DRENTORKOL-3810 file (N, C-alpha, C; in nm, 4 decimals):
REM DRENTORKOL-3810
@n.u->0.0828; n.v->-0.1195; n.w->0.0000; ca.u->0.0000; ca.v->0.0000; ca.w->0.0000; c.u->0.0868; c.v->0.1252; c.w->0.0000
@n.u->0.1844; n.v->0.1328; n.w->0.0891; ca.u->0.2737; ca.v->0.2474; ca.w->0.0900; c.u->0.2061; c.v->0.3749; c.w->0.1352
@n.u->0.2744; n.v->0.4858; n.w->0.1125; ca.u->0.2220; ca.v->0.6159; ca.w->0.1535; c.u->0.1624; c.v->0.6933; c.w->0.0385
@n.u->0.1489; n.v->0.6294; n.w->-0.0770; ca.u->0.0975; ca.v->0.7028; ca.w->-0.1914; c.u->-0.0497; c.v->0.7383; c.w->-0.1718
@n.u->-0.0879; n.v->0.8492; n.w->-0.2305; ca.u->-0.2253; ca.v->0.8973; ca.w->-0.2197; c.u->-0.3059; c.v->0.8389; c.w->-0.3345
@n.u->-0.4165; n.v->0.7754; n.w->-0.3009; ca.u->-0.5043; ca.v->0.7145; ca.w->-0.4003; c.u->-0.6003; c.v->0.8203; c.w->-0.4524
@n.u->-0.6170; n.v->0.8232; n.w->-0.5840; ca.u->-0.7080; ca.v->0.9203; ca.w->-0.6454; c.u->-0.8421; c.v->0.8535; c.w->-0.6709
@n.u->-0.9463; n.v->0.9156; n.w->-0.6157; ca.u->-1.0815; ca.v->0.8627; ca.w->-0.6269; c.u->-1.1725; c.v->0.9705; c.w->-0.6851
@n.u->-1.2513; n.v->0.9313; n.w->-0.7845; ca.u->-1.3541; ca.v->1.0207; ca.w->-0.8375; c.u->-1.4880; c.v->0.9726; c.w->-0.7820
@n.u->-1.5658; n.v->1.0654; n.w->-0.7286; ca.u->-1.7015; ca.v->1.0359; ca.w->-0.6830; c.u->-1.7959; c.v->1.1156; c.w->-0.7712
@n.u->-1.8872; n.v->1.0450; n.w->-0.8378; ca.u->-1.9771; ca.v->1.1158; ca.w->-0.9299; c.u->-2.1224; c.v->1.0820; c.w->-0.9023
@n.u->-2.2063; n.v->1.1768; n.w->-0.9409; ca.u->-2.3516; ca.v->1.1569; ca.w->-0.9362; c.u->-2.4101; c.v->1.2432; c.w->-1.0482
@n.u->-2.5386; n.v->1.2574; n.w->-1.0502; ca.u->-2.6035; ca.v->1.3318; ca.w->-1.1573; c.u->-2.5679; c.v->1.4788; c.w->-1.1612
@n.u->-2.5580; n.v->1.5422; n.w->-1.0433; ca.u->-2.5338; ca.v->1.6866; ca.w->-1.0404; c.u->-2.4063; c.v->1.7283; c.w->-0.9675
@n.u->-2.3423; n.v->1.6346; n.w->-0.8984; ca.u->-2.2188; ca.v->1.6612; ca.w->-0.8214; c.u->-2.2433; c.v->1.7572; c.w->-0.7051
@n.u->-2.3651; n.v->1.7542; n.w->-0.6512; ca.u->-2.3932; ca.v->1.8416; ca.w->-0.5374; c.u->-2.4123; c.v->1.7550; c.w->-0.4124
@n.u->-2.5337; n.v->1.7318; n.w->-0.3707; ca.u->-2.5600; ca.v->1.6653; ca.w->-0.2431; c.u->-2.5176; c.v->1.5191; c.w->-0.2395
@n.u->-2.5574; n.v->1.4415; n.w->-0.3373; ca.u->-2.5303; ca.v->1.2978; ca.w->-0.3347; c.u->-2.3805; c.v->1.2708; c.w->-0.3403
@n.u->-2.3094; n.v->1.3332; n.w->-0.4310; ca.u->-2.1655; ca.v->1.3120; ca.w->-0.4415; c.u->-2.0934; c.v->1.3575; c.w->-0.3157
@n.u->-2.1391; n.v->1.4651; n.w->-0.2554; ca.u->-2.0773; ca.v->1.5146; ca.w->-0.1323; c.u->-2.0927; c.v->1.4126; c.w->-0.0200
@n.u->-2.2116; n.v->1.3559; n.w->-0.0075; ca.u->-2.2361; ca.v->1.2559; ca.w->0.0957; c.u->-2.1521; c.v->1.1302; c.w->0.0718
@n.u->-2.1542; n.v->1.0799; n.w->-0.0503; ca.u->-2.0788; ca.v->0.9583; ca.w->-0.0833; c.u->-1.9287; c.v->0.9837; c.w->-0.0677
@n.u->-1.8812; n.v->1.0999; n.w->-0.1085; ca.u->-1.7395; ca.v->1.1338; ca.w->-0.0925; c.u->-1.6994; c.v->1.1314; c.w->0.0542
@n.u->-1.7857; n.v->1.1828; n.w->0.1421; ca.u->-1.7540; ca.v->1.1824; ca.w->0.2854; c.u->-1.7449; c.v->1.0393; c.w->0.3380
@n.u->-1.8294; n.v->0.9505; n.w->0.2884; ca.u->-1.8260; ca.v->0.8102; ca.w->0.3299; c.u->-1.6985; c.v->0.7417; c.w->0.2800
@n.u->-1.6608; n.v->0.7682; n.w->0.1548; ca.u->-1.5390; ca.v->0.7085; ca.w->0.0990; c.u->-1.4171; c.v->0.7559; c.w->0.1785
@n.u->-1.4122; n.v->0.8844; n.w->0.2100; ca.u->-1.3005; ca.v->0.9392; ca.w->0.2877; c.u->-1.2943; c.v->0.8733; c.w->0.4250
@n.u->-1.4091; n.v->0.8575; n.w->0.4887; ca.u->-1.4177; ca.v->0.7943; ca.w->0.6203; c.u->-1.3661; c.v->0.6497; c.w->0.6145
@n.u->-1.4083; n.v->0.5753; n.w->0.5142; ca.u->-1.3658; ca.v->0.4359; ca.w->0.4969; c.u->-1.2146; c.v->0.4291; c.w->0.4769
@n.u->-1.1618; n.v->0.5173; n.w->0.3934; ca.u->-1.0184; ca.v->0.5186; ca.w->0.3672; c.u->-0.9400; c.v->0.5491; c.w->0.4949
@n.u->-0.9834; n.v->0.6506; n.w->0.5681; ca.u->-0.9147; ca.v->0.6877; ca.w->0.6922; c.u->-0.9168; c.v->0.5738; c.w->0.7931
@n.u->-1.0304; n.v->0.5052; n.w->0.8050; ca.u->-1.0422; ca.v->0.3927; ca.w->0.8983; c.u->-0.9457; c.v->0.2796; c.w->0.8639
@n.u->-0.9042; n.v->0.2742; n.w->0.7371; ca.u->-0.8167; ca.v->0.1670; ca.w->0.6905; c.u->-0.6751; c.v->0.2148; c.w->0.6575
@n.u->-0.6419; n.v->0.3351; n.w->0.7012; ca.u->-0.5075; ca.v->0.3879; ca.w->0.6835; c.u->-0.4692; c.v->0.4161; c.w->0.5389
@n.u->-0.5682; n.v->0.4469; n.w->0.4567; ca.u->-0.5440; ca.v->0.4746; ca.w->0.3151; c.u->-0.5603; c.v->0.6242; c.w->0.2915
@n.u->-0.4591; n.v->0.6854; n.w->0.2310; ca.u->-0.4668; ca.v->0.8278; ca.w->0.1995; c.u->-0.5367; c.v->0.8442; c.w->0.0653
@n.u->-0.6380; n.v->0.9303; n.w->0.0610; ca.u->-0.7124; ca.v->0.9512; ca.w->-0.0627; c.u->-0.7227; c.v->1.0989; c.w->-0.0975
@n.u->-0.7289; n.v->1.1227; n.w->-0.2264; ca.u->-0.7604; ca.v->1.2540; ca.w->-0.2811; c.u->-0.8896; c.v->1.2336; c.w->-0.3591
@n.u->-0.9965; n.v->1.2968; n.w->-0.3148; ca.u->-1.1277; ca.v->1.2750; ca.w->-0.3762; c.u->-1.1662; c.v->1.3945; c.w->-0.4623
@n.u->-1.2105; n.v->1.3637; n.w->-0.5832; ca.u->-1.2623; ca.v->1.4646; ca.w->-0.6744; c.u->-1.4093; c.v->1.4340; c.w->-0.6991
@n.u->-1.4954; n.v->1.5315; n.w->-0.6774; ca.u->-1.6390; ca.v->1.5153; ca.w->-0.7032; c.u->-1.6721; c.v->1.5756; c.w->-0.8386
@n.u->-1.7620; n.v->1.5084; n.w->-0.9105; ca.u->-1.8034; ca.v->1.5625; ca.w->-1.0386; c.u->-1.9369; c.v->1.5024; c.w->-1.0820
@n.u->-1.9921; n.v->1.5601; n.w->-1.1871; ca.u->-2.1111; ca.v->1.5031; ca.w->-1.2499; c.u->-2.0682; c.v->1.3789; c.w->-1.3265
@n.u->-2.1588; n.v->1.2835; n.w->-1.3404; ca.u->-2.1275; ca.v->1.1614; ca.w->-1.4145; c.u->-2.0799; c.v->1.1945; c.w->-1.5560
@n.u->-2.1375; n.v->1.2963; n.w->-1.6167; ca.u->-2.1000; ca.v->1.3352; ca.w->-1.7526; c.u->-1.9581; c.v->1.3909; c.w->-1.7607
@n.u->-1.8999; n.v->1.4283; n.w->-1.6478; ca.u->-1.7661; ca.v->1.4873; ca.w->-1.6451; c.u->-1.6557; c.v->1.3887; c.w->-1.6092
@n.u->-1.6912; n.v->1.2630; n.w->-1.5812; ca.u->-1.5937; ca.v->1.1656; ca.w->-1.5329; c.u->-1.4742; c.v->1.1523; c.w->-1.6266
@n.u->-1.4967; n.v->1.1348; n.w->-1.7543; ca.u->-1.3851; ca.v->1.1165; ca.w->-1.8474; c.u->-1.2956; c.v->1.2398; c.w->-1.8551
@n.u->-1.3534; n.v->1.3571; n.w->-1.8434; ca.u->-1.2735; ca.v->1.4802; ca.w->-1.8389; c.u->-1.1798; c.v->1.4774; c.w->-1.7178
@n.u->-1.2340; n.v->1.4428; n.w->-1.6006; ca.u->-1.1515; ca.v->1.4402; ca.w->-1.4795; c.u->-1.0472; c.v->1.3297; c.w->-1.4840
@n.u->-1.0776; n.v->1.2183; n.w->-1.5472; ca.u->-0.9768; ca.v->1.1130; ca.w->-1.5643; c.u->-0.8582; c.v->1.1683; c.w->-1.6430
@n.u->-0.8876; n.v->1.2408; n.w->-1.7503; ca.u->-0.7786; ca.v->1.2964; ca.w->-1.8312; c.u->-0.7022; c.v->1.4043; c.w->-1.7556
@n.u->-0.7694; n.v->1.4802; n.w->-1.6710; ca.u->-0.7035; ca.v->1.5869; ca.w->-1.5950; c.u->-0.6191; c.v->1.5322; c.w->-1.4800
@n.u->-0.6674; n.v->1.4272; n.w->-1.4151; ca.u->-0.5990; ca.v->1.3735; ca.w->-1.2971; c.u->-0.4873; c.v->1.2762; c.w->-1.3326
@n.u->-0.4905; n.v->1.2224; n.w->-1.4526; ca.u->-0.3913; ca.v->1.1212; ca.w->-1.4892; c.u->-0.4341; c.v->0.9860; c.w->-1.4367
@n.u->-0.3631; n.v->0.9361; n.w->-1.3373; ca.u->-0.3959; ca.v->0.8052; ca.w->-1.2803; c.u->-0.5116; c.v->0.8192; c.w->-1.1818
@n.u->-0.6175; n.v->0.7424; n.w->-1.2048; ca.u->-0.7307; ca.v->0.7378; ca.w->-1.1121; c.u->-0.7413; c.v->0.5937; c.w->-1.0637
@n.u->-0.7490; n.v->0.5752; n.w->-0.9328; ca.u->-0.7498; ca.v->0.4417; ca.w->-0.8741; c.u->-0.8888; c.v->0.3817; c.w->-0.8623
@n.u->-0.9910; n.v->0.4674; n.w->-0.8491; ca.u->-1.1260; ca.v->0.4182; ca.w->-0.8245; c.u->-1.2282; c.v->0.5255; c.w->-0.8599
@n.u->-1.3417; n.v->0.4801; n.w->-0.9114; ca.u->-1.4559; ca.v->0.5683; ca.w->-0.9330; c.u->-1.5719; c.v->0.5115; c.w->-0.8524
@n.u->-1.6320; n.v->0.5955; n.w->-0.7699; ca.u->-1.7529; ca.v->0.5580; ca.w->-0.6957; c.u->-1.8636; c.v->0.6468; c.w->-0.7493
@n.u->-1.9695; n.v->0.5857; n.w->-0.7992; ca.u->-2.0728; ca.v->0.6643; ca.w->-0.8656; c.u->-2.2126; c.v->0.6162; c.w->-0.8283
@n.u->-2.3058; n.v->0.7080; n.w->-0.8299; ca.u->-2.4462; ca.v->0.6720; ca.w->-0.8072; c.u->-2.5240; c.v->0.6707; c.w->-0.9377
@n.u->-2.4542; n.v->0.7005; n.w->-1.0460; ca.u->-2.5127; ca.v->0.7053; ca.w->-1.1799; c.u->-2.4208; c.v->0.6280; c.w->-1.2736
@n.u->-2.4726; n.v->0.5533; n.w->-1.3687; ca.u->-2.3838; ca.v->0.4785; ca.w->-1.4590; c.u->-2.2850; c.v->0.5687; c.w->-1.5326
@n.u->-2.1609; n.v->0.5210; n.w->-1.5406; ca.u->-2.0579; ca.v->0.5921; ca.w->-1.6165; c.u->-1.9923; c.v->0.4937; c.w->-1.7128
@n.u->-1.9434; n.v->0.5448; n.w->-1.8234; ca.u->-1.8812; ca.v->0.4619; ca.w->-1.9244; c.u->-1.7310; c.v->0.4873; c.w->-1.9242
@n.u->-1.6570; n.v->0.4024; n.w->-1.8513; ca.u->-1.5110; ca.v->0.4147; ca.w->-1.8456; c.u->-1.4489; c.v->0.2768; c.w->-1.8638
@n.u->-1.3259; n.v->0.2767; n.w->-1.9080; ca.u->-1.2517; ca.v->0.1525; ca.w->-1.9283; c.u->-1.1239; c.v->0.1566; c.w->-1.8447
@n.u->-1.0883; n.v->0.0427; n.w->-1.7876; ca.u->-0.9592; ca.v->0.0294; ca.w->-1.7212; c.u->-0.9486; c.v->0.0863; c.w->-1.5811
@n.u->-1.0579; n.v->0.1352; n.w->-1.5246; ca.u->-1.0581; ca.v->0.1876; ca.w->-1.3880; c.u->-1.1736; c.v->0.1195; c.w->-1.3138
@n.u->-1.1467; n.v->0.0662; n.w->-1.1943; ca.u->-1.2560; ca.v->0.0036; ca.w->-1.1194; c.u->-1.3667; c.v->0.1046; c.w->-1.0876
@n.u->-1.4906; n.v->0.0609; n.w->-1.1063; ca.u->-1.6073; ca.v->0.1448; ca.w->-1.0775; c.u->-1.6924; c.v->0.0732; c.w->-0.9733
@n.u->-1.7279; n.v->0.1444; n.w->-0.8667; ca.u->-1.8112; ca.v->0.0897; ca.w->-0.7604; c.u->-1.9406; c.v->0.1692; c.w->-0.7542
@n.u->-2.0504; n.v->0.0984; n.w->-0.7424; ca.u->-2.1818; ca.v->0.1604; ca.w->-0.7293; c.u->-2.1953; c.v->0.2176; c.w->-0.5882
@n.u->-2.2163; n.v->0.3489; n.w->-0.5774; ca.u->-2.2271; ca.v->0.4151; ca.w->-0.4476; c.u->-2.3675; c.v->0.4219; c.w->-0.3916
@n.u->-2.4670; n.v->0.3677; n.w->-0.4631; ca.u->-2.6065; ca.v->0.3744; ca.w->-0.4178; c.u->-2.6279; c.v->0.3125; c.w->-0.2792
@n.u->-2.5577; n.v->0.2041; n.w->-0.2427; ca.u->-2.5786; ca.v->0.1499; ca.w->-0.1082; c.u->-2.5558; c.v->0.2513; c.w->0.0047
@n.u->-2.4699; n.v->0.3504; n.w->-0.0167; ca.u->-2.4515; ca.v->0.4534; ca.w->0.0857; c.u->-2.5783; c.v->0.5358; c.w->0.1047
@n.u->-2.6602; n.v->0.5430; n.w->0.0016; ca.u->-2.7849; ca.v->0.6197; ca.w->0.0083; c.u->-2.9002; c.v->0.5339; c.w->0.0580
@n.u->-2.9032; n.v->0.4081; n.w->0.0145; ca.u->-3.0153; ca.v->0.3200; ca.w->0.0493; c.u->-2.9952; c.v->0.2470; c.w->0.1812
@n.u->-2.8693; n.v->0.2303; n.w->0.2201; ca.u->-2.8392; ca.v->0.1550; ca.w->0.3406; c.u->-2.8332; c.v->0.0045; c.w->0.3179
@n.u->-2.8617; n.v->-0.0400; n.w->0.1973; ca.u->-2.8626; ca.v->-0.1827; ca.w->0.1651; c.u->-2.7313; c.v->-0.2200; c.w->0.0968
@n.u->-2.6559; n.v->-0.3125; n.w->0.1568; ca.u->-2.5305; ca.v->-0.3577; ca.w->0.0977; c.u->-2.4104; c.v->-0.2700; c.w->0.1275
@n.u->-2.4191; n.v->-0.1879; n.w->0.2314; ca.u->-2.3108; ca.v->-0.0939; ca.w->0.2628; c.u->-2.1810; c.v->-0.1663; c.w->0.2976
@n.u->-2.1886; n.v->-0.2691; n.w->0.3792; ca.u->-2.0664; ca.v->-0.3383; ca.w->0.4217; c.u->-1.9921; c.v->-0.4002; c.w->0.3039
@n.u->-2.0668; n.v->-0.4562; n.w->0.2084; ca.u->-2.0030; ca.v->-0.5154; ca.w->0.0902; c.u->-1.9322; c.v->-0.4080; c.w->0.0075
@n.u->-1.9961; n.v->-0.2921; n.w->-0.0054; ca.u->-1.9360; ca.v->-0.1826; ca.w->-0.0828; c.u->-1.8122; c.v->-0.1302; c.w->-0.0112
@n.u->-1.8182; n.v->-0.1169; n.w->0.1197; ca.u->-1.7012; ca.v->-0.0719; ca.w->0.1956; c.u->-1.5834; c.v->-0.1661; c.w->0.1722
@n.u->-1.6088; n.v->-0.2958; n.w->0.1820; ca.u->-1.5029; ca.v->-0.3956; ca.w->0.1620; c.u->-1.4457; c.v->-0.3859; c.w->0.0208
@n.u->-1.5322; n.v->-0.3702; n.w->-0.0770; ca.u->-1.4878; ca.v->-0.3605; ca.w->-0.2164; c.u->-1.3987; c.v->-0.2381; c.w->-0.2362
@n.u->-1.4374; n.v->-0.1242; n.w->-0.1783; ca.u->-1.3586; ca.v->-0.0014; ca.w->-0.1895; c.u->-1.2213; c.v->-0.0210; c.w->-0.1280
@n.u->-1.2164; n.v->-0.0769; n.w->-0.0091; ca.u->-1.0877; ca.v->-0.0986; ca.w->0.0596; c.u->-1.0010; c.v->-0.1946; c.w->-0.0213
@n.u->-1.0586; n.v->-0.3040; n.w->-0.0678; ca.u->-0.9823; ca.v->-0.4013; ca.w->-0.1466; c.u->-0.9224; c.v->-0.3368; c.w->-0.2710
@n.u->-1.0010; n.v->-0.2590; n.w->-0.3424; ca.u->-0.9520; ca.v->-0.1936; ca.w->-0.4644; c.u->-0.8407; c.v->-0.0948; c.w->-0.4327
@n.u->-0.8602; n.v->-0.0121; n.w->-0.3306; ca.u->-0.7603; ca.v->0.0890; ca.w->-0.2992; c.u->-0.6300; c.v->0.0269; c.w->-0.2473
@n.u->-0.6393; n.v->-0.0821; n.w->-0.1749; ca.u->-0.5174; ca.v->-0.1482; ca.w->-0.1257; c.u->-0.4398; c.v->-0.2149; c.w->-0.2375
@n.u->-0.5096; n.v->-0.2580; n.w->-0.3430; ca.u->-0.4432; ca.v->-0.3259; ca.w->-0.4542; c.u->-0.3868; c.v->-0.2280; c.w->-0.5578
@n.u->-0.4408; n.v->-0.1063; n.w->-0.5617; ca.u->-0.3999; ca.v->-0.0129; ca.w->-0.6689; c.u->-0.2658; c.v->0.0524; c.w->-0.6376
END
């Protein structure tokens, strides 16, 4: 894992309330597991733009479908619904530790 900072994009339809909430959860999960993260929030339509701007992106957590290749994408809806949260947390940690 090392001390490198993992780059995470959190996206939703408008990049306002939902992305802010999900981003706070991702940051909390990372901190609990000793993973340093840099989180960028954006609209789902802007994901590819931010990938090109950030260079290496380790993970995308989204509440809206996005079309990307070569970067792990995790559905962030469980953070909103409360259903399947533990599985999503584990998936996020596993991806960030491997990247």
